[in-house]
N, C-alpha and C positions, 0 to 999 in steps of 0.2 A: 661400577656405575658408568654408563655410556657417557662419553664426552658431549656436552651440549654447550654451545656458545652463541652469542648474539651480539652483533655490532650495532651500536646505537649512535648515529651521527649526531653531532652537537646541535644541528638545527632541528632535531626532534623528528625527522622524517624516517620512515621505514618502508621496506617492501611490504606489499599488502598482505596483512594477516591480522586476525584478532583471536588470540588464543591464550590459554594458560600454559606457561612453560616452566617445568620443575627445574630449577637451577640452584646452585649455591654460590655465594659471593666469594671472591678471592679474599684471602686473609687481609689483603691490603688492596683497596681499589686502585686499579691501574688506569690512568687516563692519559690521553694525548690530546693535542689541539684538535684532532680530527674525529676521534671516536673514543668510545668507552667500551671495553670488552669485559663481559661477565662470563666466568667459567666455573664449573663445578669443582670444588676442592673439599676433600674430607666428607663429613656427613652432616654438616650444618645445613639443614633443609630450609630452603627459601622458596616461597611461591612468588613468581614474577609475572605480573599481568601486563601485557603490552597491548594497548588499544591504538590501532594504527590510524593515521590521518591521511595516508597517501592513497588509500583505496578510493576508487570513484564513489560518488555519492550513492547511497543505497536506496534512493527513491527518485522518481521523476522530479521531485521538488527538492530544494536545498533544505532538507529538514535539519541537518546539522552541517554547517559549512566545514570544508576540509581543514581550515585553520583552527576552528573551534574544537576540532577533534584531534588536536596535536597529541602526539604520543605521550600518554601519562604512564609512569612507572610506579607500580604499587608493590612494595616488598613487605611481606609478613614473615619474619624470621621465626623458625621453629627452634633455634638454638642461638646462643650468644655468638657474635662474630665481631671482629674489629674492622674498622673502615666505615665510612658513611655511605648510605645508599644515595645514588644520584637522583636529582630532581629535575624534571623537565618543565619548563615554563611555556604554557600554551601561547602561541603566537596570536597577537591581537587581530581581530577580524578587519578585513579591508572594508572600505565604504561600499563596494559592490556587494560583498558577502552580507553585510548588514542589511542592505536594501533587499536582497533576495530573501533573506530570512524573514524580514518584515512582511514582504509581499506574500510569502508562503503562509505565515501565521494568520494573515488576514484573508486567506483564500475563501472562507465561507462568506465574507462580506462581498467579495467580487462576484460570487455566484448569485447572491441576492440582488445585487445591483444589475447583473446581467439578466436576471429574471424580470425585473421591472422594465428594463429596456425591451426585452422580448415581448412583453405584454402591451406596453404603451407605444413603443416605436419599433415594431417588428421588422420594418424595412432595413434597419441597421444591422440585423443579424441573419436575416433569411437568405442572404447571398450564399451562406454556407450550406448549399443543397447537397443531395445525395453523394455525388462524386467527390466534391471537396470535403464533405463531412467524413466520407470513408478515408480519404487521404489524411485528414487531420487526426482521426482516431488511430490510423496506422502509424503515423509519426509519433503519437503519444506512446504506443506500444514499443516502437523502436527505442524511444528515450528510456523506457523502463528496462529494455534489454541491455542497453549500454551500461547500466549500473550493476548488471549481474555477471557472475562468472560460474564456471562449472563447480567451484567450491560451494556456491550457494545451494546447489542441488544435493551435494554431499551433506550439507548441513541439514537438509530435509530428512535425510536418512538417519542422521544422528538424533533427530527430534520427531520420530514417527508418531508418537502418541499426541504430542502437542499440536503439530501441524495437522494430523489426522482428525482430531476433534474439530478444529476449525473448518476443515474441508467438509466434514459430514454436516456440521451446522449450516454451512453455506448451501449445500445441495440437498439437504433433507428437511431441515427446519423451515427455511425460508420458502421453498416451493410449496410445501404442504400448507403453510400459513396463507400463502397467496391463493391457493385453491379454496381453502375453507372460508376465507373472508369473501371471496367472489361469490361462492355458493350461498353463504349465509345472508349476504346483503342483496342477493338476487340481481347482480349486475347483468346488463345485456351481454350477449355473446361476444361482441367485439371488445368491449371494455373488460370483461372477465378474462378474455384471452390475453389482452395487453397486460393486465395485472399479473397473470401467471407467468407470462414471458419475462417481465422484468424481475420477478422473484427467482427465476431460474438463471439469471445472469451472474457472472463471476464478480468478485470483489473489485471495487474501483480504486484508482490511485488516491482519491480523496481520503480514503480510509487511513493511508499512511500519515497524512497531515493531521487528521483527527487523533490518531494514536500518539503522535508526537506531542500534541497539545495536552492530552489527557495523562501524560507521564506513563504511558504504556510501553510495551516492548516494540520499538520501531523495527528492529531487525526481524523479529517474528512476524510483524505485520507485513513487511515486504515479501517475506517467504510465503506467507499464506496467500497474498494477492497473486504472487507468481504461480503457485500451485493451482489455485482456482482458475486463473486465466488459462493455463495450459489444459486443465481439465474441462474447460468450457466447450472445447471442440466436440466432446462426446456428451457431456452432461446437459448442456443447455438445449440442444435439439431433442435429446432423448426425453428429458423431463417435460419439455413443452409439448411434445407429441403425446406423451402419456397422460398429462393432466388437462390439456386443452384440445386434444384431438377430437373429443366428442362434441366440442362446441363449434369449431370451424376447421376447415382443412388445414393441416400443418405440413409444410414441406420440410421434413426433418433433414433430408439430404442437402437441400439448399441452405438451411440454417447452419449445418455443419461446415459446408464449403465456405460460406461467408465468414464464419468464425475463424476457420483455418487461415483464410487469406488476410483478414483484418487484424487478427490477434496473434496467432501463433507464428506466422512467417516473420513479421517485423520483430517480434521478441527474440526469435532464434537468430536472426541476422544481427541484432544488437549484441547478443551474448557472444556470438562468434567473432564479431568485430572487437569486442572488449578483450577476448582471450588472445587473439592473434595480432591485433594492432593496438596495443595498450597506449603507445605514445600518441597515436592519432586520436583515440577516444578520450584520452586525458585532456586534450585541448578542446574537444567538442563539449565535454561534460560541463565546462565552465559557463556555457551559454544555454544549455538545455533546460536548466531550472526555470529561467525567466520565460522561455518559449513554452515550457510545460504549463506554467500558471496561465499564460494568455490563451493557449489552446484549450485547456480544460474549461476555462470560463466561457469561451466561445461555444464549445461543444455542449455546455449546459444551457446557454442562452438561446442557441439556434433552435432546438426542439420547441422551446416555449414560443418563440416567434412564429414558427411554422404552423403551430396549432392554436395560435392565440384566439382566433375567432371561435373555435370549438370550446376552448377553455372558458370563454366568457359566457357561453350558454350551458355547457355541461360540466365545467370544471368543479362546480360546487359538490356534485354527487360523487366525485372522485377523491376529494380531499380526505374524507373520512376513511375509506378503505385503504388508500395508500399510506396515510399517517398511521393507521392501525398496523399495517404490514411492517413498517419500519420500527415502530415502538415495540411491538411484540418480539421482533427479531433481536433488538437490542437487549431486552429484558431476559428472554429465554437463553440467548447466547451467554449472557453474564452468569446467570444462576446455574446453568449446567456446568460451566467452567469452574465455578467456585467449589464444586464437589471434589475436584482433583487438583486444581492449580491455585497459585497464589493470586494476589490482587492485581499485580501488573499484567500477568498473562490473561487473567479473566477480562480485564478491561479491553485488552487487545482483541480477543476472540469476539467479545460483544460487538465492538465497532466493526470488525470484519464481517460479522454475520448481518449487521444492520445496514451496511453501506454497499450498494451494488453499483455496477457499471451501467447506470441508466442510459448513458449515451449509446452503448452497444445495443441495449434493448430497443431504443428508438430506431437505430439504423436497421436492425433485423426486422422490425415491424414494418418499416417503410419498404424494404426490398422484397419481403416475402409474404405480405398479407395485403390483399386488395382493398379491404376496408380501412380508410384512414383513421378510424376511431381506435384501432388496435395500438397505434403509436401514442395516443394521448396519456395513458397511465405512466409511460416512461417519462414523458415530459413533466408530469406532476411529481413523479418520483425524484426528479432532479432537485426540486425545491425542498420537499419533505426530508430527503436524505441529507442535504446540506445543512438545513436548519436544525434538524434533530441530532445529527451527528456532531455538529460543532457545539450545539448547546450542551450535549452530554459531555463532550470533551472539556469544555470550560468548567462545568460542574465538578468533574473529576479532578481537574487541575488544582482545585482548591480543597480537595480531600486528600490528606496525607496518606502515603502508602506505609503500612507498618514496617518498622525496622527489621522485624524478623520475617518479612515476606519471603516466601519460597522462591528460589531462582529455578524455574522449570526449563530454562532454555540453555542448551549446550552449544557453545560456539565451536 
């Protein structure tokens, strides 16, 4: 058997990894003031799971603070052995981490408050116009990139079926639903185009928060958001052109270029920075969660403020189609997943399918469509997505996941 060893510092910190490592404990646990070494001896099989806390946060938001994810060692012996397995005590959260976690969990509330400000006091948020809006969305994508590494993309390859189902649900179910609802309810061409556009957008970072609240698989949620975000450069303009091109002129090349500039470039820069300058990014990552919460709230409130007058006159006719779009996507995403996956994964795919990057849809509508009404469905989607997604997450949080639930995700 090949020699495998792992050094566990006494403070519980590890180099970044999350994996199952087959090891065997020494017949006598050897410890020192600085470290504990576990090495394979004989054939006493032990499964050692190391869940690392040192890796940068895996979402724009502080879903789980670094300290709360202190390395936990779980040993399941397949044969008798002498010596006691070590236990690691999670470090208590700092006040800053507790505050960030609270702000993140209350994210849907901030979106609703931002929506009310956008409707009744639009001047407070309309300063975030096209150029600043683009910059803010780009920084949000950069923040997400800073939490990713090349290993995350290798994990996608280890979970092709799980991630693939989510990707197909994102770019097949939701766009078709948007088109069918627009045609069935006979929306005007600009509003129908706007509904189709937002239904073709990638998953939003808010889905990671909702997944966390719902007791879903946060790691899978982040991977699916990443994959759909990268895929957006092709899928969003292609599907919008295909489904809405008969209604209004669609500049597919312009949509692709904007998506590349605003979404893909900042994400890649973040990933490269995290890979090659980890010490630098580890310092930045401590402040990006709070910035992410503030930015996302502004990016949700600003579209409402910019179309507040239109919403007061035509918003009523859009609430039903947009609400139907998100509700149907949540339901179909969940039930399709249940055929192949366990409860936790099904919740995750459902939320990913139902929660889009409405801010991206609003930006693309403003930059590439002359009629301002095209942007209105994305603004309404911000509210419906936040309320529907958070409501569903809270409901699921109170529904226990079966103990024999299948673990479909491979670290």
